[in-house]
KOLKOLBA-681200 format. One record per atom (N, C-alpha, C): residue in one letter; x, y, z negated. Coordinates in steps of 0.1 Angstrom, whole numbers, plus 5000, padded with zeros to 4 digits. Each point is the difference from the previous one (the first is absolute). Layout:
BEGIN
AXYZ
...
% end
This chain:
BEGIN
M198929090369
M501049915008
M499349965013
N500949985010
N499549965013
N499949845001
F498949954995
F499949855000
F500049945013
D499650085011
D500049945013
D501449965005
S501050064994
S501449975005
S500649894993
F499449954989
F500649894992
F500049875007
K501249934998
K500149865006
K500149904989
I499850044988
I499949904989
I498750034992
S499449904994
S498950024991
S500049894990
P499950044987
P500150134995
P501350075003
F500150134998
F501250075002
F500949994987
V501249945002
V500849974988
V501450065002
R500550074990
R501450055000
R500549964986
D501049914999
D500449954987
D498849944993
N499750054988
N498949944993
N498850095000
E500050105009
E498850095001
E499149965011
V498749984997
V499149945010
V498850095001
Q499550015013
Q498850075003
Q499249925009
F498749964996
F499149935008
F499250105009
Y499649955012
Y499150095008
Y499249905009
L498950055005
L499149925008
L499350105010
K500149975013
K499250085009
K498649945002
N499050084996
N498649955000
N499150134999
S499450035011
S499250125000
S498649984994
S499549884999
S498649974996
S499949954985
A501149954995
A499949944986
A499650104990
K499349964989
K499650084989
K500949984988
N500549884999
N500949974988
N501149905004
V501250034997
V501249925003
V500849984987
E500349874997
E500749964988
E501149915004
I501149994992
I501049905001
I500049904989
I499949875003
I500249904990
I501249925003
G500749964990
G501349925003
G500649944987
S501249945003
S500749934989
S500450104989
F500150135003
F500550104991
F498950054991
N498749975003
N498950054992
N499049894997
N500649874999
N499249894996
N498849985010
W500250035013
W499049995010
W498750074997
G500350134995
G498850094999
G499550024986
S500949984990
S499550024987
S500950114993
P499950125003
P499050065009
P500650025014
P499250035010
P500550025014
P500650145000
L500950025010
L500650135003
L499150075010
Q499550124996
Q499150075008
Q500850095010
L499650005013
L500650095010
L499150125002
K500550115003
K499250125002
K500050035015
R498850065004
R499950045014
R500850145001
I501050005009
I500850135001
I499650085013
N499449935009
N499450085012
N499049915007
N499550035011
N499049935007
N500449865004
E501349985001
E500549875005
E500649914989
Y500650054990
Y500849924991
Y499650014986
F500249884993
F500049994986
F501549984996
A500450054988
A501349984995
A500150004985
S501049944995
S500350004985
S501050114997
D500150034987
D501250084996
D501249915002
K501250064999
K501349925000
K500149934987
I500349875000
I500049924988
I501449954998
L500650004988
L501349954997
L499849864994
F500749905006
F500049864995
F501349984992
D499849954988
D501249994991
D500949885003
T499549905007
T500749885003
T500249975014
P501349985005
P500149965014
P499549865002
N499050005009
N499349875002
N499250005013
R499449895003
R499049995011
R498650004994
Y499250095005
Y498650024995
Y499049965011
L499049934996
L498949965009
L498850094998
Y499250025011
Y498950094998
Y499049985012
L498850064997
L498950005010
L499350144999
F499550055011
F499050114999
F498749954996
R499250084993
R498649974997
R499250135006
V499449985011
V499450115007
V498549984999
D499350094993
D498650004997
D499649864995
G500849944991
G499849884994
G500549875007
K500550025013
K500549895008
K501549994999
E500549894996
E501549985000
E500549985014
T501150075003
T500649995014
T501550014999
L500749945010
L501450025002
L500350145004
D501350044998
D500550125005
D500449975015
E499250065009
E500249965014
E501350055006
I500650114994
I501250055005
I501249924995
N499949944989
N501149924994
N499949855004
F501049965008
F500049865004
F500849914991
N500450064989
N500749914989
N498949944992
R499849875001
R498949934994
R500449874994
T499349954990
T500249874994
T498749954995
T500049894993
T498749944995
T500149984985
N498950014993
N499849974986
N498649964998
H499550004987
H498749964997
H498950085007
K500450125005
K499050085007
K500049975015
G500949915005
G500149975014
G501250085006
T499850055012
T501150085006
T499950144994
V501250054996
V500150134994
V501250085005
S500050134999
S501150085005
S501050014988
F501250035004
F501050034989
F501050115004
F500750054990
F501050105001
F501149984990
D501250055003
D501149994990
D500450144995
V500550004988
V500650134995
V501449974996
W500850114999
W501449994998
W500450104989
I500949954991
I500750094991
I501549965001
N500950105002
N501449985001
N500649934988
P500649895002
P500849944989
P501150094995
R500449994988
R501050094994
R501349995009
G500550115004
G501250015007
G499949985015
M498849975005
M499949975014
M500450125009
K499650124997
K500350125008
K501550025001
E500749994989
E501450015000
E500749895007
Q499549884999
Q500649895007
Q499850015015
L498950055005
L499750025014
L500950115006
V500250104992
V501050115004
V501449945002
G500449924990
G501349945001
G500149905012
I499049935003
I500049915011
I500250085013
I499250105002
I500150085012
I501450075001
E500550044989
E501450065001
E501049905005
E499949884995
E500949895004
E499849965015
I498750005004
I499849975014
I500550115009
D499950134996
D500550115008
D501650005000
K500649954989
K501449995000
K500549895008
N499149905002
N500449885008
N499049985011
P500150095010
P499049995011
P500249875009
V499049985008
V500049875008
V501250005009
Q500650125004
Q501250005008
Q501150064991
G501049914997
G501150054992
G499949984985
G498949954995
G499949984986
G500549864995
N500149984987
N500349874995
N498849915000
P500149905009
P498849915001
P499649934987
W501049974992
W499649934987
W499250094991
I500550134999
I499250094991
I498650025006
R499950025013
R498750015007
R499149894996
S500549885001
S499249884998
S499550004985
V500950044991
V499650004986
V498950104997
V500250125004
V499050114997
V498749985008
I500149955012
I498849975007
I499249894993
S500749904995
S499349894992
S499350064988
I500650094993
I499450074988
I498850085005
L500150075011
L498950085005
L498849905004
D500449895005
D499049905005
D499149954988
Q500649994988
Q499349964988
Q498850094998
Y500250135002
Y498950104999
Y499049985011
I500650005013
I499150005012
I499049885000
M500449894994
M499249885000
M499049994988
I499950114992
I499050004990
I498750055007
P498949924999
P498850035008
P499550154999
S500050054988
S499450144998
S501050115002
I501249985004
I501050105002
I499650115010
N499049955009
N499550105010
N499250114994
R499750004987
R499350104994
R501050104992
S501349975001
S500950084993
S500350135006
V499850114993
V500350135005
V501650025002
T500749944991
T501550015000
T500549945014
L499549885003
L500449935013
L499550085012
M498850064999
M499550085011
M500950125003
N500450074989
N500850125002
N501449965005
L500549884996
L501349965005
L499949975015
F498949935004
F499849985014
F499950125009
I499250104995
I499850135007
I501450075002
D500850004990
D501350065001
D500949925010
R499949875000
R500849925010
R499750035014
I498750005003
I499650015014
I500350155005
N499850094991
N500350145003
N501550025004
K500949944993
K501450005003
K500349935013
S499349895002
S500249925012
S499650085013
I498950074999
I499650095011
I501050115003
D500550064989
D501150105001
D501249945007
S500449884996
S501249945006
S499849985015
V498849965005
V499749995014
V500150135007
R499550104994
R500050135006
R501450065002
E500849974990
E501450055000
E500949925009
R499749885004
R500949915007
R500050035015
H501250015005
H500150015015
H500649875005
V499349935008
V500449875005
V500750025014
K501249965001
K500750005012
K500149865006
S500049904992
S500149865004
S499249924990
G499649885005
G499349914991
G498650054997
V499549954988
V498750054995
V500150024985
F499250104996
F499950034985
F498749954996
I499949914990
I498849944996
I499750044985
A498950064998
A499650044986
A498749924996
H500149944988
H498849924995
H499250094991
L498750005003
L499150084992
L499349914990
Y499049925004
Y499249924991
Y499549885008
N500049884993
N499449885007
N500849975013
M499350015011
M500749985013
M500250135007
G499850114993
G500250135007
G501550045001
V500450025012
V501450055003
V499950125010
I501150074999
I500350115009
I501249965008
I500050005013
I501149965009
I500450135007
K501250054997
K500550125007
K501149965010
T499750045013
T501049975010
T500650145004
R500750005011
R500650125005
R499050115004
N498949965005
N499050095006
N498649994994
A499849914990
A498649994995
A500149954985
T498950034993
T499849954987
T498649935000
I500149874998
I498849915002
I499649944986
G498750014997
G499649934988
G499249875004
I500249904992
I499249875001
I499449974987
D498749994999
D499249974988
D500450104989
A500350125003
A500350104990
A498850044992
V500049994987
V498950044992
V500650084988
S499150094995
S500550084988
S499549934987
T499149905001
T499349934989
T498850084995
K499850125004
K498950084996
K498649945004
D500149935011
D498749935005
D500149854998
C500949954993
C500149854997
C498949964991
W499249915004
W498949944991
W500749944988
N499450024988
N500549954988
N501350064995
L500450115006
L501350074996
L499750154999
D499750075011
D499550135000
D501050104992
Y501349995004
Y501050084993
Y499850155003
D500450084990
D499850155002
D501250065007
V500249965012
V501150065008
V499650145005
P500850104997
P499650145003
P499950025015
D499150095003
D499750025015
D501250055007
H500950074993
H501250065008
H500949895004
I500049884993
I500949895004
I499449935012
I498749985000
I499349945011
I500250095012
E499850134999
E500250095011
E501450005005
K501049994991
K501449995005
K500249875007
L499449894996
L500249875007
L499450025014
A498850065001
A499350025013
A500950085009
K500650104995
K500950095008
K501349935005
T500449904991
T501349935003
T499849905011
L498949935001
L499749905010
L499650065014
D500649945010
D499650035014
D498849925004
A500049884995
A498949905003
A499949904989
L498749954998
L499749904990
L499449885006
F500649884997
F499449885006
F499549914988
I498849965000
I499449924989
I499749865005
T500449904992
T499849875004
T498549954999
H499350054989
H498649964998
H499450104990
Q498749994999
Q499250104993
Q499749964985
H501049954993
H499949984985
H500750124994
S499550044988
S500450134994
S501450004995
D500749884999
D501450014996
D500950005013
H499350015011
H500750025013
H499650125008
M498850054997
M499450115008
M499550114990
D500550125003
D499750124991
D499250115008
P498750004999
P499250095007
P500350154998
D500550034988
D500450144997
D501250045009
L501049914999
L501250035008
L499750005015
M499149915005
M499650005014
M499450135004
T499050044992
T499350135003
T500950125001
R501050014991
R500950115000
R500949995013
M500449885003
M500849995012
M499250035013
L498849965000
L499250035012
L499750155002
K499850064988
K499850155001
K501350075006
M501149944998
M501350055005
M500249955014
K499049945006
K500149955014
K501149895002
K500249924989
K500949895000
K499349875003
L500849905004
L499449875005
L499849914988
V498849944999
V499749904990
V499449885007
Y500649884998
Y499549885006
Y499649894989
V499049935003
V499649894990
V499349895008
A500149884995
A499349895005
A498550025001
E499449985011
E498550025001
E499249924990
D499150064993
D499249934991
D498750084997
N499049985007
N498850084999
N499349994987
R500449914991
R499349984987
R500450114991
L501250065002
L500550104991
L500250135006
P499950114992
P500150135006
P501450055002
A500350075010
A501350075002
A499750145005
P500850104996
P499850145004
P499850025015
P499250095004
P499850035014
P501450045006
G500249955012
G501350025007
G501049894999
T499749914991
T500949884998
T500049915013
K501149955005
K500149925012
K499949854995
F499149935006
F499949864996
F500749905009
L500649904994
L500849915008
L499349865000
K499949945012
K499449875002
K500949925010
G500249884997
G500849915008
G501550034998
D500749995011
D501550035000
D500250125009
G501150084997
G500350115009
G501350074996
T500350115006
T501250084997
T499750155000
I500650074990
I499850144999
I501450064999
K500250125007
K501350064999
K499950134992
I500950014990
I500150124992
I501450065001
S500250115007
S501350065001
S501249905003
Q499949935010
Q501049915005
Q500149874991
N499149984991
N499849884992
N498949925006
K500249875002
K498949925005
K499549914989
I498750014998
I499349934989
I499049905006
K500349874999
K499149905005
K499249954988
Y498749985003
Y499149954990
Y499349875004
F499849914990
F499549875003
F498849964990
T498949955006
T498949964991
T500449874993
G499649994988
G500349884992
G498949974989
K500349904993
K499049964989
K500550044986
H499250064993
H500350044986
H500249884991
V500950014990
V500249894991
V498749974992
Y499949874997
Y498849954993
Y498750065006
D499949995014
D498950065007
D498649944996
N500049874999
N498849934995
N498850045007
G500150025013
G498850035008
G499650155000
R500750084993
R499750144999
R500250085013
N500949945009
N500350065012
N500550154999
I500950024991
I500650134998
I500950045012
N499750115007
N500850045011
N501350054995
L501149955006
L501350044995
L501050015012
V500950095000
V501150005010
V501350014993
S501049945005
S501450024996
S500850085010
Y501150064996
Y500750095009
Y501549965002
F500450015012
F501449985004
F500550135007
I501050064994
I500550135004
I501449985007
H500150055012
H501350025006
H500450154998
T500950034992
T500350144997
T500950075011
D500050134999
D500850085010
D501549994997
T500349934989
T501449984997
T500449865002
G499249925007
G500349875005
G499849894989
K499250034989
K499849904990
K498549945002
T499849884994
T498749945001
T499549974986
I498850034997
I499449984987
I498649935002
Y499749904991
Y498749935001
Y499450014986
H498850065000
H499250014987
H498749915002
T499949914990
T498949905002
T498750054995
G499950104991
G498850024993
G499649884992
D498749984999
D499649884992
D499749885009
L500849995010
L499949895010
L500349864994
D499249905003
D500349864996
D501049955010
Y501350014997
Y501049965010
Y500349855000
T499349934991
T500249855000
T499249945012
I499050075005
I499249945011
I500250065013
G500950115001
G500350065012
G500850124998
L501050025009
L500850125000
L500250055014
P499750135003
P500150055014
P501450035004
V501050004992
V501350035004
V500949884996
S501249995006
S500949904997
S501450045004
G501049934995
G501450035003
G500650104991
N501150075005
N500850094992
N499350145000
I499950054987
I499650144998
I500950064990
D500050134999
D500850074991
D499450004986
V498850044998
V499450014987
V498649945000
A499749914991
A498749944998
A499550054986
I498750045001
I499350054987
I498849914999
P500149884995
P498949914998
P499350014987
K498749975000
K499349994987
K500649884992
Y500250024987
Y500549904991
Y498949954991
G499849875000
G499049954990
G498649995005
G499349904996
G498649985003
G499750005015
I500849925008
I499950005014
I498949905005
S500149884994
S499149895005
S499649914988
P498849954999
P499649904990
P500749875002
F500549985012
F500749875003
F501550004996
Y500550124996
Y501450014996
Y500050084987
E499849944988
E499950074988
E501350064996
D501149935004
D501450054997
D500350115010
D500150124996
D500350125008
D501349985008
Y501049934994
Y501249975007
Y499849925013
E499149904999
E499749925012
E499450085011
S499150104996
S499550095011
S501150085006
L500950054992
L501150085006
L500949925009
K500249874997
K500849915008
K499349995014
I498749995000
I499349995013
I500250125008
F499950124993
F500250135007
F501450005006
L501049964992
L501450015005
L500449885010
S499149915001
S500249905011
S499650055013
K499350115000
K499550065013
K500850125004
V500450084990
V500850125003
V501350004992
S501050075005
S501350004994
S500450154998
P499550064988
P500350144998
P501450014994
R500650115004
R501350034994
R499850064986
L498950054997
L499650054987
L498649974997
L499749954988
L498649974996
L499750094988
I498950075002
I499550094989
I498649944996
P499949924989
P498749954996
P499150114995
S498749985002
S499150114996
S498749944994
H499150094996
H498749974993
H500349944986
I500950064993
I500449954987
I499750114990
G499549954988
G499650104989
G498850095005
E499149945007
E498950085005
E498950014989
L499850114994
L499350014987
L498550005000
S499450015012
S498650005001
S499549854999
H500949915003
H499849864998
H500449964986
Y499749874996
Y500549954987
Y501049895002
P500849974990
P501049895002
P499249875003
G500549935009
G499449885004
G498950025011
G499750125003
G499050045009
G500450105010
G501350015003
G500550105010
G501150094994
R500250014987
R501150084995
R501249904998
E500950025010
E501249905000
E501150064991
S500849914994
S501050034991
S501350035007
Y500750114995
Y501350045005
Y501049894997
K499949954987
K501049904996
K499949885008
K498849955003
K499849885008
K500550025014
C499750125005
C500550035014
C501550005000
M500750064990
M501450005000
M500649865000
D499349914992
D500549864999
D499949935013
D498850035007
D499849935013
D501050065010
M500250135000
M501050065010
M501449944998
N500449984988
N501349944997
N500249865006
R498949935003
R500049875005
R500150005016
L499750125005
L500050015015
L501450035005
K500349955012
K501350025006
K499850125011
V499650114995
V499850125008
V500250124992
D500650105005
D500350134993
D498650064997
N499850044987
N498750054996
N500250114990
R499150105000
R500050114990
R498650024995
L499950004987
L498750034993
L499950154997
L499050075006
L499950144998
L498950034990
L500350074989
L498950044991
L499350125005
W499050044993
W499350135004
W501050115001
G499950075012
G500850125002
G501549975004
E500449875001
E501449985004
E500150005015
T501250035005
T500350025014
T501249915004
Y500149975013
Y501149925006
Y500250055014
H501350035003
H500450035013
H500749885007
Y499249955010
Y500549885007
Y500750055013
D501349965001
D500850045012
D500949895005
% end
């Protein structure tokens, strides 16, 4: 296996787990954890090449959260790749979750998707949509659902169909908006197909979905340009960027020298304007939510389309402390949830956003983001729907792979 490409450690699919450690000098590597009574006996890793130790694939019988440490030549150490950590009698330890489908889950998810497809965001029965999305949300908000192969395959099918919808659509007026994942959208106008924060999830830390190469390649071919708000893996996809750059396509991202971006990427700093096939894209520097002194470079995007529409995409902007646009716009795509520690009620944050801009259509985003955990960045579809119902603005909640033609 190509451990260099992994974005999760250990590598988990459902309840199958494989541990690995990159260490060229160690002589002996073991795993101690809550699943083997902290080393009675330890799990021995084998050296598989000059760089890596790895275990066999192990099946865990119980869906649970498991704590562990590496023991390298007798010294206990954290898994440096895994930022999921907690504390116990050992001090700070790493952890991972495993998943086993509850009885009937696969069939229920198939039924949910069938009802969503029968009741699309345009023209569907809103009551049926709200009911089935609420049921889906019960699964999405289970912390370890991000290890489910069933959900992963559902997601892959959804984004593949979404990309096909974009490719087949001919836009004469308005804009065609396709939601991929998290804040990733495709905006198709008369003369251009523009991606903002489009990711396949293959490079998402703590997710690492097995999205086939042909789907990522198709996405790269579909987009004329890609705009990235900041260099977090749920917003920036190096694989997609590399493919687009090889095709001589334009890729823009907020400048951040601390993180790598493929050669050829164009970095944005300050405020400015870019033109893509008669579409004008303005970018504005802003502050990331819960920045806490990290000084994460971020830009938000305001698009004047060649069809006369305006779209504003916030990325992870903390819009409670400043918003670079104001007044009437056609479509706003703001981050929902976790905006500011000073406004714990997400509804209050949205009210601040709407006190500054007046969108004709609001599309909330950054919901059900699986590399985060509930309470720490994975926002609830159900709670979002409840908050949207309280707002006096037209809004549409797009699930993975759903599309909307605004005209």
